[in-house]
One Martini backbone bead per residue (centre of mass of N, CA, C, O) as a GRO file, in nm:
protein
   74
    1MET     BB    1   8.304  10.249   9.687
    2ASP     BB    2   8.416   9.973   9.809
    3PHE     BB    3   8.520   9.806  10.076
    4MET     BB    4   8.793   9.697   9.972
    5SER     BB    5   8.900   9.960   9.850
    6LYS     BB    6   8.927  10.104  10.121
    7ILE     BB    7   9.135   9.911  10.245
    8PHE     BB    8   9.351   9.941  10.035
    9ASP     BB    9   9.390  10.243  10.059
   10LYS     BB   10   9.465  10.246  10.358
   11LEU     BB   11   9.706  10.053  10.331
   12ARG     BB   12   9.871  10.226  10.141
   13HIS     BB   13   9.897  10.464  10.326
   14VAL     BB   14  10.040  10.329  10.555
   15ILE     BB   15  10.287  10.230  10.395
   16GLN     BB   16  10.383  10.515  10.291
   17ASN     BB   17  10.393  10.626  10.617
   18SER     BB   18  10.603  10.441  10.687
   19GLN     BB   19  10.929  10.319  10.806
   20LYS     BB   20  10.896  10.087  10.600
   21SER     BB   21  11.004   9.894  10.374
   22ARG     BB   22  10.929   9.662  10.139
   23TYR     BB   23  11.155   9.475  10.222
   24ARG     BB   24  11.073   9.454  10.522
   25LEU     BB   25  10.784   9.360  10.479
   26SER     BB   26  10.863   9.104  10.334
   27GLN     BB   27  11.024   8.980  10.564
   28ASP     BB   28  10.786   8.997  10.784
   29THR     BB   29  10.552   8.840  10.597
   30GLY     BB   30  10.631   8.683  10.300
   31ILE     BB   31  10.588   8.888  10.090
   32GLU     BB   32  10.643   8.969   9.790
   33GLN     BB   33  10.769   9.246   9.645
   34SER     BB   34  10.614   9.232   9.380
   35GLN     BB   35  10.334   9.224   9.516
   36LEU     BB   36  10.355   9.489   9.665
   37SER     BB   37  10.401   9.666   9.414
   38ARG     BB   38  10.135   9.600   9.270
   39PHE     BB   39   9.957   9.700   9.496
   40MET     BB   40  10.058   9.996   9.514
   41TYR     BB   41   9.973  10.035   9.184
   42GLY     BB   42   9.691   9.873   9.145
   43LYS     BB   43   9.758   9.569   8.998
   44ALA     BB   44   9.679   9.436   9.282
   45GLN     BB   45   9.569   9.213   9.516
   46LEU     BB   46   9.477   9.105   9.844
   47GLY     BB   47   9.451   8.893  10.078
   48THR     BB   48   9.352   8.850  10.395
   49GLU     BB   49   9.616   8.731  10.505
   50ASN     BB   50   9.805   8.967  10.395
   51ILE     BB   51   9.659   9.199  10.536
   52GLU     BB   52   9.714   9.100  10.821
   53LYS     BB   53  10.023   9.097  10.805
   54LEU     BB   54  10.063   9.393  10.747
   55ALA     BB   55   9.916   9.513  10.984
   56LYS     BB   56  10.098   9.385  11.199
   57ALA     BB   57  10.374   9.503  11.088
   58LEU     BB   58  10.245   9.809  11.134
   59GLY     BB   59  10.057   9.809  11.405
   60TYR     BB   60   9.785   9.673  11.330
   61GLU     BB   61   9.426   9.614  11.331
   62LEU     BB   62   9.151   9.416  11.253
   63ILE     BB   63   8.802   9.524  11.252
   64LEU     BB   64   8.488   9.376  11.295
   65ARG     BB   65   8.176   9.560  11.265
   66LYS     BB   66   7.878   9.667  11.319
   67ARG     BB   67   7.666   9.863  11.162
   68THR     BB   68   7.513  10.163  11.209
   69LYS     BB   69   7.256  10.352  11.179
   70LYS     BB   70   7.163  10.637  11.088
   71GLY     BB   71   7.058  10.821  11.373
   72LYS     BB   72   7.137  10.594  11.562
   73LYS     BB   73   7.159  10.506  11.884
   74VAL     BB   74   7.402  10.313  12.092
   0.00000   0.00000   0.00000
């Protein structure tokens, strides 16, 4: 599984377990409900800007950090 697939899966999980409907998320982010629906069913992907909007609307933030090598102490 590649990096973006992991992000999409995590985001789908967060959306499914949130208290917000797709309608509310659409209103909060400006992302069309149809686009959210296609994303949730794995029929479409989202761009970085929309991923950020959804994360913010759900109370999350995206953090990019350098990965450490296994077995190496930081």
